[in-house]
C-alpha positions, 0 to 999 in steps of 0.5 A: 473453495472447499466448504467449511475447510478452505477460506481466503481473504483479499484486500487491495488499496491504491492511493494517488495524490497530486499535491504541490509543495511550497519551497521558500529559500533565503535571499541568496536563492530567492529565484529558486522559491516557488510551488513544485509538484509532489505526486505520490502513488501507493499500491497495497495488497494483502491476502490470506489463505486458510485450510482446516484439516480434520481435528484442530490442525490448521495451515495458513499462508499470508502475503502482502505487497507494498509499492510507493513512488513519490 
């Protein structure tokens, strides 16, 4: 990048959980009780770009991305 003028930051995180969720039903629906898979997936990304002009003027660009599925 440009020395002492342009800076950047990137961060990423991914979560993957394979859990099971117990379901308990009343007497009429006892056959529907049991453990069921409950997968969860999440992806997060954050970034920032900073530019310092001469003097005290600055410019920045920031972005984020978040996607999850369950």
